[in-house]
N, C-alpha and C positions, 0 to 999 in steps of 0.2 A: 481506390477501391470503385468508388462511384462511376467515375468515368470509364473506367475498363468494362464494367458490366452494364452501365446505362441504367443503373438502378438506385434510387436514393437508400441510405442507410444501410449499406451492405460490408463496411468495415467494421472496425472496433467500435464506433459510435452505434452501429446497427446492431451489433450484439448486445450492447448494454440496452439499446432500445427494445429489442425482442425479449430480453430477461425483465425489463420493467412492464412490458405488455403481458408476458406470462404469469407474473406475479399477481396481475390485477386479473387475470383470467380471460385476457384479449389475445387472440390468437392473430398474428401478424398478417395472415391471410384475409383476415375480418376487415382490415384496415386500408385505405388507400393513402398513400404518401406522396405529397407533391412539396416542391420547392417554390419559395417566393420569387426565384429569379430562375429564367428557363437556362441560362449559361452559368456555369461556375466562373467567377471572376479568377482573373489571372493570379496565380500563386497563392490561390485558395482564401485570398482576403475577403473581409466582410462586404459585402454588397454595398454600393452607395445608395442613396435614398432614390435618385432619378433611376438607377437600373431597376429597382424593386418596382418603381412607378411604372417604367416602361413595361414591365412583365405583369402588372396588376390585372389587365384585361384577359390575359391567358388563365392565370390563375383563378381569376373569378369564374370563367367559362367552365374550368374543370370543377369547380366546387358546384357550379350550377348543374352540370352533367351527373356528378356522382350522387349528389342531393346527400350529403352526410347527415346524420342523426346529431353528430358531433363533430367539433374540430378541436384537435390537440395542437396547440403550438408549442414547438421544440425551441427554446431560447429566444433571445432578445430579437434576432433579425426576424423570426416569424411573429413576434408578439407586437414588434414596433410596424410592420408591413401591415398586419392587418386590424391591430387595435390602437396603434400609436403610442403604446407605452412599451417601456422596458420590461423585460421578463421579472425583474426584481419587484415590482409594482403591480404586476398583472397576475403572477402564479397564484395557484390553488383557489381561486375564486371564479365562479362563472361570469362570463362576459357574453354579449352578442356580436356576431359577425354577420350581417346580411340575414338575420332572422335565425342563424344556426347557433345553439349554445356552444360556446368556445371557452376552452379553459387552457392555462398556460403553465409550463414547468420548465425549469432549467434544461439546457440541451444536454443529451447524453454525454457530449464530450465533458461536462461539468464533473460528471462522475468519474471520468476516466483521469482528469486532473486533480479531483479532490476525492480520493479514495477512502476518505475516513467516514466514520460512522454518521457523524452529524449531517454530512451532506447527503447520505444515503436517506436519513431520516427527513430530511427536509424535501426531498424529491417524493419519496414515498407519501407524505403528508400531502403535499400540493396534487398528486394524482388520484387521491382518494376520491375526490367528487365525481371524476369520469368513471373510475371503478364501479362506485355504487349506481351511477346512472346507467352503465352499461348490464350490471347484475339486474336491475330493475326493469329495464327493456328487455332482457332475456326472458325473466320471470313472467312478463305480461304477454309475450309472443306465443 
């Protein structure tokens, strides 16, 4: 889906992401979505560390241009690339990436593959700090 449209998160994972953002009061159009690698690896495999490293400068330039208030890492590929931590260790608490408050949650595909209530509760709990920060930012604007 992403390759066809040239936009990240437009397939089933994108639908889950939009539902999650909506539940937090965040509209997809409010967010900028970037990938840790510029090109999708063959057969949709996990990007190798050297591939992520090769694309790091481009990602950092995107972040610098967008100047986000917050970064949300979706899954281990993102959390490992930005923070050097797997999502299981990084999720649900604030981190800092180049001066930007950063939080991590499981990738939306996690909910597609684990459609149970416990998985949903975990992701919901882990995204709450971002939802609260966004609400606070809106209230003070």
